[in-house]
N, C-alpha and C positions, 0 to 999 in steps of 0.2 A: 384738143383744144374743146374747153367748156362750152359747153352752147343755151347763152340766156333765155332760150326760145324753147330750151330742150321741153319743160312745162311750162305749160301757160293757164293759164285762169279764162273760162270762160263762164258763160250761161247754164252748161250743162255740164257741167264739172271743171276735172284736171284735164288738159289736154296733152297726147304729147302729141305730137305733132309727126317726127319720124316716125314712130311704130301705127300714128291714125290708131289707136286706144285712149278709152278715158279712166281714169284712177278715179275711184268710189264714185263714180258719175250719178245725179242729181235725177236727168231726166234718162228713162232709155234710150242704147244705145246700139250700135252694130258690136261695139269692144270693147268691156267692158273688166278690169284689173279690178277686182274688191280687195280688198286688205281686211274688211270682219262684215260681223254681219248689226253691225248696232242699225239702226232705221236710216240715221242719217249718209252712212257712209252705202251702207247698200239698200238699192231700189227693186223692185220688180217691177223686168218688161225689156230686159235686155236680151240681142240676140246670142251671144257668146261672150257667157260668163266665166272670167280665170278669177280659181279661190282655190281653200284648201279642202278637205273635204269637211267639216264641221262648218263650216261656214254656208257650204252649199245644206248642207242638214238645215242649220237654222234657217235658211232662207226660205226651204222648201216649205216649216215651218209655218214662217212668216206669208207667206206670199201665195202657195198652194202650185197651184198651176201655170202662176204667169209671176215666176220665182227668176225665170231664164225659159228659154228656147234652147237651148242645147248648154251646158256646164262641160267644163274641162279643169276636174280635179287635179295639184298638182301639190305633188307633201313637200315642205321643207326642204329645201339644197336640189332640188328637180331644176333646172333650169329647161325654158321653154321660149320661141319664139316668135314674134309678131309682128310681122314685116326683119328688120334688116336690126331690132333689137332683144336684143339678148336678157332675160328676164329670169328672174330668182327669189321665190317665197325665203324669208326667216323668220322667224319668231319674233311677235313682239310684245308677250307678254303686257297682252291688255283684257283678252279675255280668249275662254278657249275659240282654238285656231285664227287667231289675231296673225297677222302678216305683216312685214315689212316687205318691200317692192322691191331691189336692186336693180334694178337695170343699165344693161350695158351699151353704149353707143360712140362705135367707130374709137373703140381703148380707154373711153372714160366712164366710168361708174356714179353712176344717181343715184341716191335710197331714200325713198320717201320711207317716211317711220309708220304712218297710216298714226290712230293714237299707238300710245305705247307705257307700258312704267316699268321698272327694273329689278323694284323691290321682289321679295319672294312671294308667291303666289301658288299653291299646291295645287288649283284651281283649272290652270293652265301652265302651256309651255315657260319654261321659265325666255325672258328676253336673253338676244344676241348680238353682239359687240361689232359690228361687221366694215371692215372698211370700203372705205368710198370718197371719191374728191369732193361730191356735192352730196349733202346730208339737207332731206327735204324734211324737215320737222317741225308734227304740233305742237304748237305755242301756247296751249290751251293754258299753265299757267306758269307763264315767262315771269315772273318778277320777284326780285330777292327778297321780298318781301313772305312768299310765301313756301312752308314748307311742313311737308304733307307728317304728319307723325304718324308711328306703329303704326300697322293695322290691329296688332295684337291689345297693346297698351288700348289701344281705341274700343275694342272690343268689350275688355275687361270690365269696362264700363258698365256694361248694359247688369254686374255682379253685384254693383254699388244698391238696387232696389230691388225686392220680392214682388211687385208690383205688376199690373199683367204690362206687353209693352206692346206697343201697335211700329212696325219698323218695319220703312219708304223704302226702296231700293228698283233697281233698275229692274228688270226681269229677266234678263242675260244679259248675263256675268258676275254683276255683284249681286242677287241677289244668291248664285249659288255659290259665289266666296264666304256670305255672309254664313250661309248658311253650314260651313265647312267653319268658320270658324267659331260661330254657338260651339259648333261640339265638342271642337276638341276647347276652348278657353271657360265655356261657359255653361256645364254637364250636366248642372238644375235646375238650366231652363231645358220646359219644349215646347220644341220650333214647329208652329205651323204656317204650312204656306199657301195663299192665296192661287185658286184654281186657274190662273191662268200664265202664274210661271211655271207650275208641275211641266211641261211640255219639255221643255227649254229645260231642267231640271233632271228628267229621264233620258234627254240627249246627251249633255253630260254623261252621264254614268253609264252612255253604251259608248263612250270613250273612253273608260277609266277612269272617270276622274271617281275617287270615295271623298261623299261630301261628309258624309255621317247620319246624323238622329236625326229623322225631319216625318209630320205629316200632314196629309193634306186636312185643311183648315175645317172645323169642324164647330161650328156656333156656337152649341149644345154643351162643350171641353168650356169653353172662354166665359161663356155666360155664368155655369156652376161651377167656376174656378177660377181665386178671385188673383194669384200668383203665379210667377212664374210661366208663366206663359207668353211665350213672344211668336206673332203673327207678321210676316214679313208678304206686304202687300207691293203692288208696285205703284208708282206715280200719283196715276189717275186717282184709283182708291184713298191714298195717303192721304188729297190733297181735301179728295169730295167727304172725307170723316173729320172733319178740323173740329168738329166743336164731340168727338169722339170722348163716354164718361169713363170713366174706371180704367183707364190706359194714360199708362206714361207713353212719349210720341217721340221721338225720333227717326232721321232722315241719313240714309248713306251714303257722303258727297262729301268730297274736298271744299266743294260752295261753300260759303259763311252764308252766303242769304238762305240759303233753305236748311240750314241750324235755328236760323230765327223761330221766335215761338213754342222752337219743342221742348220739351221736358227735359234730354238731355242729348246732348251734343255729340255727334259720330261719325269724324272727318276721316271717311274713309274714302281714296279716292285711287283711281284704273289709270291716272297720269302722271305723266313724269311732271313731279315739280320742278320750281329753279336750280336746282340744283346735283337735280337725276341727267336734268338737258346742260347742264356743263359739262358731268362730267362723260354722257354719250358724246359728246361733242369731242374732247378731249381720246376717249378711245379710239371714237371713226375716222381721227385722223382727221376730215375733208379742210378741202382749199379753200371753199365757199360753202356757207351756213342759207337752204333759204326756210322763209318763215312761212306758217301756215294756220290756221286754225284756232286765231289767239293773236294777243299783242304783240310782238316780235320787237320791237323797239330798245324795248328796256337790252334786250341780248347783242341790238345793234350799238350800243354805246354803250355796251361790256367789252366789247371785242373792236371797237373804232380802233384803226393804226394796225391791229394786230389780222385782223380774220375781215372780211369780208361778209357782212352778212343785208340782206335782200331780203326787203319783204314781199308774197306774193299774194297777201289777201287786203 
């Protein structure tokens, strides 16, 4: 029997009372199961953190000695228990080390996706479709009007200009994907990376991800060369230089509002769009869908009378 209260939302985050642990808590807790290392899912300070090896590495870089009291690193497909709940990680395809969390309790399987995408990305492990009774899915872009274009076609837009480009991208995950795409599909570009992004790049390479050609940002190179330079910067730097001269601005994101007032729109998302969410539901074959991190109303309306969709947030 599916337990309606298996996962509940608390001020601290998603809580599983039957295992007495939290999924991606937003405050330090005793038992934290962390799907991936983005700051809105992984914070420092918890006592016991269960995650993949790459997630541990990113958290230790970001939070240093305050990342956790103890880490319990688990490989994909390696089952472990917290109290009476059996837990197994499966790759989520979002960033390196990102995991879906399959929780089994009294014969019922609950699958928490965390953030995910199902499209190919050579800089992280590919998404795995896992059968479950309850699919707890992110719904960031759960809108029929949202269809992410192919990342390869988007990155090729940068070949349409020879001008220098200031390219905004999140430091972890997006930047590494952009470096790889630029290296493969924009070979005439000289890719330079902001210093704050470099440690994450190095961790990716330590885990065997081949990102291609890039260099640490050099102001003199950008100043003396007015063409073919792409400078990848984190959001804070991108927004602080909103009046930067002699560059074309672009920001890699699936959000339309982040494309406004830029010279080039770059719709590259690391989240599932409407079609991807529908495909995931089809292949997981759940009896119920619970939605998080977005608006699940349109999914609920789409499946009305056919599949129970419960909105958790």
